[in-house]
C-alpha angles and dihedrals in degrees: 000000000000132000131174115223111208140157087268092067099021109035094185092062111120134175115256095025128113122234134185118223132197131169137197134191122240130198140157100256097163109075093190092052110041090170090064112080124200120222129206123223116277120272118245109283118259123197120209133173116221102229126219115249114270136171116297120251116258117284118254121279115297119243135186119241115238091234092067113142110216095197136233130265088281113101112244095022097109132099135178129187118212126190134193141169123253115256114279088227118036093196094249100303136065118277102252098191144335129241116214120204118206118191119190123213086258091061097252111142123208119193118208121190112214127195 
């Protein structure tokens, strides 16, 4: 099972601080008394530090889609589709956008912001 602890459900949570976590299972083990829950023992404690946000790691290797159109002899009539995987580690926050850098054989660089 997975659960995200955030300031919304744990207001004391702060970046850069260490916290100890434990979990236990709960069921209704007494059929005659459904209002009386039964609790397991606690799990072994786990200590984690909430890290401060940082830059994401680099996206996965860029590939060219097989449907790429290489263009005709007419200038401006070319298209190429590139694909990549999202970073494995987003740095602690959602990736808001990507910036694509296109360098021509002449060394000119074009930056394109992508949603």
